[in-house]
N, C-alpha and C positions, 0 to 999 in steps of 0.2 A: 812777914815776907811772903810774897806770892810766888808760886812756881811759874817759871817761864816755859811755855810749850814751844817746841821747835815746829816749824811748819812741816807738814807731811810731804814727803817726796814720793813721786810716782815714777817707777822705772818701767818703761815700755820696751818691748823687744822690737828691734828694727826689722821690718819685713825685708827679706832678701829679694831684691828685684833684678839681680844679675841674671842674664840668660843662662839656661842650662847648657852644659857642654855635651852631655849625652842624653838622648831622648829614648823613651820606650817606643816600641814599634807603633803602638796606638797613637802616641803623641806625634811621632814623625808623620804618620799617615794623616792625622788631622791637619798638620801644618801644610801638607801638600794637597789636601782636599780630596784624598782618595780613601778607599776602604782598607781595613786591616789585612785582608787576604791579598790584595794587590801589593801592599807594602811588603808582605812576606815574600811574594814572588819576586819582587825587585831585589830584595836582599839576597835571596837564595840564588838568583841568576847572576849576582855580582854587579848589577846595574847601580846599586846603592851600597856603599861600604858599611859594614857593621863591625862591632867589636864584641868580644865575649868578656864578661865579668863573672867568673865562676860559672854558674848555670844560666846567667842572664845574658840576653843579647841586647845591645844598645846601639843606637845610630848616632855617630858624631854629628852635631848640629850643622857644621860647615859642609858636610856631605850632601845635605839637602840642597843647598845653594849650588854646589858643583853639579848635581844631577840636573837641576833646572837649567843651568848654563849650557850643559851638553845638549839638552833637548832643544834649546833655542838655537844653538849652533847648527844642529842637524836640520832644523826647520829652515834656517836661512840658506844652508847649502843646497837643499832640495829646491828652494824657490829660485835660486840663481840659475840653475840648469835649464 
């Protein structure tokens, strides 16, 4: 009698492609196309909301879109005058 070999199975980890909810300062700056220093100034001035996780500061991803919407609204309101 011959031994029957079972086919080898390969398990691959599924890459997480879901968008991040919280971004590092550098990641948020990159998404806006600005530098890290300007991003820190926007956060410290309150123009862009941030949250603290222990000693870390993170930017909620939706806050970037809100900031861009505010900038667009401001630009439109100054054009109308």
